C-alpha positions, 0 to 999 in steps of 0.5 A, a space after each residue: 335699514 340695515 336691521 329690518 328682516 331682508 333674510 325675509 323678504 323675498 328677492 324682486 328684481 335681478 338684473 345682470 350687464 356687463 359695460 365698462 369692464 366689469 360684469 355687474 349683477 343688482 340684486 333689489 328686495 322691497 318691503 311694505 313694513 307699517 312703522 318705518 321711522 320716516 314720515 310717508 314712506 311706504 317701501 325699503 329697498 335692499 339693493 346689492 350690487 356684486 361687481 366683477 371687474 373683468 380685467 383683474 377678476 376682482 370681485 366686490 359686493 355693495 349694500 344699499 338701503 333706499 326709502 320711497 314713498 312710492 307704493 307697491 300699486 305705483 311702482 313695482 320691483 323692476 320699476 324701482 330698479 330703474 328709478 335707482 339706475 336713472 338716479 346713478 345715471 344723473 349722478 354719473 353725468 353731472 357729479 363725476 364730471 365735476 368731482 373728477 374733470 374739475 376736482 371739485 372735491 380735491 378744491 381748497 377753496 372752502 371760505 365765504 362765499 367763494 366755494 358756491 360761486 365756483 360751483 356756479 363757475 363750473 356749472 356754466 362750464 359745463 353747461 354752456 360745453 352741453 349746449 356747445 354739443 359736447 358729449 366729453 366734458 374734459 376732451 371740451 375743456 382741452 379743446 377750448 382751453 387750446 385756443 383762447 379765442 375758442 370759449 367767447 365763441 362758444 359762447 356767442 360772445 365774439 
């Protein structure tokens, strides 16, 4: 994907946002190119994210490439940019919680069915806390960890 002629593709969407201590500019280019080496791929995307940390002034630039089966008529550049941001919202909501709150990446559970069981237990805990109204899973874990009667009550098991 990197080898496609991106310099010749016009910029289709540009957004800027300031949040979470960062100023971020996102640029999207989309190209419909015949012969993409992926079945059913109609468009190739290049997304360039330029982030500046407000506190330190440090700048980072990230290039991401993607493909989609959506045609130009099904999704314009703004639609594609919104879908990409929507994907990251899911990533932040779900995977980030498991990676940061539960330190899943640092887990030493790696053999047999144990990794799958641990994922199921983490997902159960996250789902139970969300159903109980907790938006901040770490805060919900701390709350329930302080009193051993709280987790069964949250699950309706008392």
